[in-house]
N, C-alpha and C positions, 0 to 999 in steps of 0.2 A: 242294478244301476246300468245306465247306458252312457257311453262317452264316445267322442269322435276322434278319429285320426285323420288328418288331412295329408294326402300324398300327392305331390305335385311335380310335374315337369317344370323346367325353367325357361329355356329359350323359346320365345313365342307364346309362353303360357303365363308364368308369373313375371317373367322379364320381357320387356318390349323387344320385338324382333330386331329392330334397327339400332336402338339406343341402349339396350340392356337395362333400362330404368325400371324400378319396381315401385316407385313412390305412389303411383295411382292406387296401389293395393295397400297402402299404409293403414287405412281404417280397419280392414279385415285382419291384417297382421297384428294390430294392437288388440283386437278382440281375441285372437288366438292366445296371445300372451296373458291377457286378463283372465281368460277362462281356462287357462292351463291345457289348451288343446295342442298336442304336438304337431309339428310340421315335418314330415318326412320328404326330403328332396330326392327326386328320382330323375337323374339327368345324365346326359352324355359328357358333362363337364368333369374335370379332374378333381382329385382330392385337394390340390393346392388352390384351385379356383373356388371350390365350395367352402373351404375354411374361411376365406376372406368374406365371402357372401354371407355366411352364417353370422359372423359378427355384425354385419350391416343390418341383417334382417331382425336379429334379436329374438328369434323364436326357437325354443329348444326342440330337439328331435334328432334322429339319426339321418344319414345321407346315403343314398344309393348312387354311386358315381360310375362313370364310363359305361352307361347303359346296362348296369347290373354286373359289371366285371368285378366290382369291389363294393364293400359296405364300410362306412366310416362311422364309428361310434365314439362319442366323447367318453373317456375313461372315468370322468366324474359323474357319469350317468348310470344309475343302477338299472333302470329300465330303459333299453335303447329306443323304445317307442314313446313312452309317456314322458321321458325327460326328468323323472324323479331323481333328484340329486343326492349324492352322498359325498363323503370326503375322500373318495378314492384317488383323487389326483386331478391334474389339469391337462393331461395329454390326450391323445386319441388312440383308438384301437382300429386297425384296418384289417378287414377280413377279405382276402382275395378269393374270388370264386371262379375266375376265368384264367386262361393261360397267361404266362409272363409276356410283357410287352415285347421284349427282345425276340422271343420265339415268333410272335405274330409278324413282326417286321421282317424277320428272316424268311418266313414262308411267303410273304407277299413279294419280296424281291425275287424269289424263285419262280413264282407264278407269272410275274411280269415278264421275266426272260423267256420262260417256257412257251407262253402264249402270245408274246409280243404285244402286250397290252399297254394302253396309254392312260395312266392315272398317276396322281401324286398324293402321297400320304404326308402327315405332319412330320414324319421322320425324314422326309425328303426336303422339307421346307426349313427356311430360317425363321427366326422370330419375326423379321420384317415381312416375310411372305405370308405367315399366318395372320399378322396384323392386317395386311391388305385384303386377305380373303374374308376376314371376319368383321373388320371395323374396330377391333380391339386396339388399345394402346400397347406399346412394346412390353411393359411388365405383365399385362394381362395375357398377351400372346405367349409369353414365356411360361406362365402358369398353365396355359392351355396345352403346351407341348410337354409338360411334366407328367407323362402318362405311365400307367401301371398295367393295364389289361385290355386296351382297345386302341384301334388306329382309325382316325377319321381320314377319308380320302376324297379327293376331287376327281370325279370320273370324266375323262376326256375322250373316251372311245365310243363305239356304237352300241346300240341296244343288243345286237346279236353277240357282240363281244362280252357285254355285261352278263348275258345268260350263261355263256361258257364260264365266265369268272365265278358266278354263283355256284355252278355245278362243281367246279374245281375246289372251291372253298368248302363246300359241303362234304366232299370226299375226304378232306383233311381235317374235318371236325370243327370247322369255323362257320360263322354265319355273317351275312351282310344285312344290315338294317339301314333304313332310309330315315334320316332325321330332317330337321327343318332346313339345314344348310348343306350337310355332307352325308355321304354314306359312311357307315361305321363297320369295321371288321372286328369281330370279337369271337370268343368261344361260345359254346352252347349254353349261354346264360341270357338273362333278360332282366328288365326292371321288375317284372312280376315274380320271377323265380327268386330274385334277391329279396323282394318284399316278404315272400313266404319264409325265407331263412330268418329274416329280421323279426317277424312276428313270433316264430317258434322260439327264438332266442329270448324275446321279451317274456313269453310265458314261462320258460324254464328258469328265469331269474327271479320270478315272483315268489316270495315266501308262501308256504301253504296256508299260513294263518291269515294272509292278506285277503280282504274281500275281493272277489272276482267281478270285474265289470264286463258288461256286454259292449264290446267296442265295434263301432260302425266306421266304415272307411268311406271318405269322400275323396275321389281321385279326379285330377284335372290334367288334361294333356291336349296337344295340338297336332301331333303327327302320328303316322302309322306305327312307329315303334312304342307308342303309348297304349296301343289297342288292348294288349293282354292285361296291362295294369288296370285299365278302366273296366275290363270284364270282371276283375276281382272285387270291384267296389260295390258298396251298398247304394251309393249315389255316384254316377259317372258324369263328368262334365267335359264336353269338347269345347275348347277355346278356339274360335276361328282364327286362322292365320292366312291372310290373303297373299302373303309373300311365299308361302310354302309351295314347293314343286309338286308335292302330292298331298293335298289337304286331307285331313282325317274327317270322315263323314260320320255323323252320329248314327248309332244303331238304335233299334227299338228299345225304349226305356231309358236311353241316355238323354241328357240335357245338352242344349247348345247355349253357350254363354252369349250375352247380348252384345259383346264387343270384343275385339281382339286384345291380346296381351293382358297387362295388369289391371286395366279398367274392367274388362269382362271377368277376370279372375276375382277381383274385389267384390263385384256384385254377386257372383255365383257363390262364393264362400259365405258372405253375409246372409244370403238367402237360405242357405242350408243350415249353418250353425249359429247364425246371428241371434236367433231367438231361443236357442237351447241353453239349459243351465246345467 
């Protein structure tokens, strides 16, 4: 048997870059629910942000948050990928893969002083500041600042200073990724490494007597930090994002969605899984 897992970035991919709307993807989301195809969200967003979005989307599956710094699994879900439900409870389980947020913030403050760098992280900003930078309302901005394992930053310095910053981060065991809006500082983790952990967890939790399905991955993303995730997929789709500072370019064998954001996402998902049973 063959089944699909859809793994998707959010901002600029499933969510509109400017409005964060996902309604143009409603048809494909309904198909995922109808055919019991799990949707694994892989995002720079926080656990608090994704929890609300999950309820709105209505599609079961686990979440990779803060660019792979943590995995969030519904405790009522036996299989963190398939979404098969049991009566285990209604809470969530968080698996932290990266360093603690306080440690990241402390190291960034030290590097800023040491190299006289000009940047601002979410820890330096108020809810109002984050709302202004992102276009979110204040409650949403507050959820965006509720972080566990990564720090988004607004870079205000030169490209030369950025290169020094990247080298200094690397020497201390951190990485800098470029998203649709911000740079993100995190440990040596990624959306792809978190997906590997998640898939291994799903396999280990399946009873030996349960029929094993051949699972294929459809992955969708719009920015360079989605690249490794798309490389893991059986079908990889780049969703164009005209607003991105560094657009992701399709590689050989990858598909390019026909439109940005949820409109392109909807068509791409329906094209791949819409006819499967």
